[in-house]
Phi, psi and omega in degrees: 000140181272131180247118180255125181260128181243129178231122179292142180248126176290142176288139182297138186300317181297319178297316179296321178295319179296319177296314180299317183292320179297318181290327175298317176301327182265009179054046176221167179241124179277152168253120186249127177243120183298141177282187181206167169252127177248125184232136177273118184304139178068022177220174175257019177268131178210159180227133175262116177272127185288164173291138178257127180238119181254118179232119180053045180065013174253138184264131173237145180240139182219150176245145175303144174064024177245149176259018180238153178226145187252141180259118177069313179209184185279006182271339181235119180235155176223167174283147182302329179294341180268359185297317180305314177296323179298317181292318181292331179286333182268000000 
């Protein structure tokens, strides 16, 4: 039987503060769901699940210590500095 170990990762405080400041400028409040590390027991396989940020019913994905944020999935990314414009357009 495969045993998957899940460990939650807290969002980095500076990343959280940047997102909160951007959302304050856009007059909205984000919902932040911490990411996690999923590891298959007795193997060297693991998966890092990104933090999920929900802003105005849109999903954004972020990793700690990154200056990029992903829109809906990992195929489209923008710089964190462009998030304000993205929120205002949607």
